[in-house]
N, C-alpha and C positions, 0 to 999 in steps of 0.2 A: 295788393302790391303788383306792379306790372312785371312782366317777364324781363324787360330791359333792365329795370332797377334790381331785380333779383340777380341777374347775370352780372351786373356791375359790382354788386356787393361781393359775390363769390370770387370774381376776378381780383378785386382789391385785397381780399383776405389772403388769397394764395400768392399773388404776385409780390406783395410786399412782405409776405411771411409774417403776418401779425398773429402770433401764437395765441394771443389773448382774445382774438375775435370770437364772439359767442357762436357764430354760425360754422366754425371750423369743427367738423366731426372728430371724435377721438378714435380714429381707426386703429391706432397702434397701442391703445391703453392696456390691452391684455398682456402686452409684452413688458410692462413696467417692472415686473418681478425679476426680469433677467437682462434688461437693457437700461442704460442710463437715460436720464430725462432728455438730454440733448439729442440722442438717437431717436427716441420716441417722438419728440416734437418734429424732428426732420421728416420722419416717416409720415406723420400726420399731414405735414405741409405738402409732401410729394403726392399723396393720394388726393388731397383736396384740390391741388392744381390739375391733376389728371381728370377728376370729375368735372371741374370747371371747363376744361378744354373739350371734354365730350359733350357737355351741354351746349357750349358755343357752336360746336360743329354739327351736332345731330339734334339739337333742341331736346335732348334727353340724356340722362346719365344712368339709366337702368340697364337691364340685361341686354336689351336690343342694341343699345348704343355700344356696349362692350363687344358684343358679337360682331357688329359691323366693323368696329375698329380692328379687332383681331383678324377678321377676314381681309381687311385692307392691307394690314401689315404682312400677312401670309402671302398675299399676291403682289406685294411691293407697290401698292397704290395708296400709301399713307397720305392722309390729308395734309397739305402743305402748311396750313395754319397751325396745326398741332406740332409740326416738326420744327418750324422756324420761329415760334413764339419766343420772345426775349426772356420772359419769366421762366419758361421751361428750360432754356439753355443755361440760364444763370443758376437755377436750382439743380440741374444736372451737374454743373461744375462743383457746386457746394457738396453734393452727394459724393461725387468722385473723390474729392479731397477730404472726406470725413473719416473719422476713426471707424464708423460703422462699415463703410465700403472696404476699408483696408483689412478688416477682419473677415469679410464675406468672401473675398476673392484671393486665391493663392495660386502660385505656379503649379502646374501639373506635376512637376518633379518633386514637389514636397509631399505628395500623396504616396501611400505605400504601393499602390498599383501603378506600374509604369506603362500600362497599356494606353494611357491617354497621351503619351509622348509620341510625336510624329516625326519620323526620320525624313529629312529633305534630301532628295537625290542630289549627289554632289556634282558640282561643276568640274569639268576635266581639270585635273591638276590640283584640286582642293580637297580638304578633308570633309567627310560627310557632316552635316549639321542636323541638330534635332530641334524641332519646333516645340517650345515649352509654353503652352498657352496659359492665360489666366482662366481658372475654373472656379466653380463654387466650392467653398470650404465647408465640408459637412460638419466640422467641429465649431463653426462660428456660433457665438451665442444667439444671434438673430435666427439662424437656421434651426438650431436645436429648440429654441423657444417656439418657433412657428410649428415645428413638427410635433411638439408636445401638445399643441392646442387643437390639431385637426388631422384626422385620418386622410381627408381629401388632399390637404396640403402635403402630407407625407408622400402620397402617390406622385404628385407633381414634382416635388423637389427631388425625389429619388430618380425620376426620369432625367432631370437636369444634372444629376451628380456626375462630376468629372468631365462634363462635356463642354467644349468650346463651340457653341452653336450660334448660328445667325439669328437675328430677330425674326426672320421669316419662318424658320423652323420652330422657334420658341412659340410664336403665335399659333402655329399649327398644332403643336403639342397641347397648348392651353385649350384650344377649341375642341380637341378630341377628348379632353378630360372633364370639361365643365358642362353641367346642366344649367338650364335657365335660372333655377333657384340659387345656384352656387354664386352667381354674380352679386348677390346681396350680402354675401359673407365678407366682412371687413378684411379678414386675413387673405382671402382670395384677391380682393382689390389691391392689397399690398404686394402680393406676388406679381400681379400684372404690372404694377408700378415699378417695382424694383428690378424684376427680371426681364422686363420688356421695354416699357416706355422710357425709363431713364437710362437703360442700356443703349437705346438708340441715341439719346441725348449725348451720352459719353462718346459714342462713335462719332457723332457730328462735331463734337468739340475738337476732334483731330483733323477736321477738314477746314483749312485756312479760309476758304472762300465762302463759308457759310454766312448767309445774310439773314439777320433777324428782323422781325416785324414788331 
């Protein structure tokens, strides 16, 4: 089978989110014991599209491709085709509006530790304001489920805990934590998808002038 045909099949499976497609890997199936089928299927679709985009961009979706992508994001040189892909932005919107995402992210003020709140210097004549960012919810079923499955993931997610961080810093943290063999772990791929790739997509959804391809 030619590389072009393989690439087309991968793209169709992810772009149209055909959950029954035989070539769609079951990245999130380990989480079925604590997540509903809709959330698991969504996670599978998200990672499948990420892998498809890595293959289209780097002709590979192994550890080297992941490292090149993380390095690009950390240096703000993300490949445009991965950021402006219509299927990626549509799936980012689906993820943002999903029950899965709504339980994963909470306002910092809802956490017991208020160190994550940031006081904004007041404008003259106005009351001081506090920036209350969306941060990772350590009690979300998705987070607890992931941490129960992998010590490596525990280390990564504990680094993210309570932080409102940019994609560039997220990518740098992932690069510092991961060895080559770690990129073959389906749970690590899920962390890269949910905490980096689709976070970028959600940010881009707020940019009215974003043009898709």
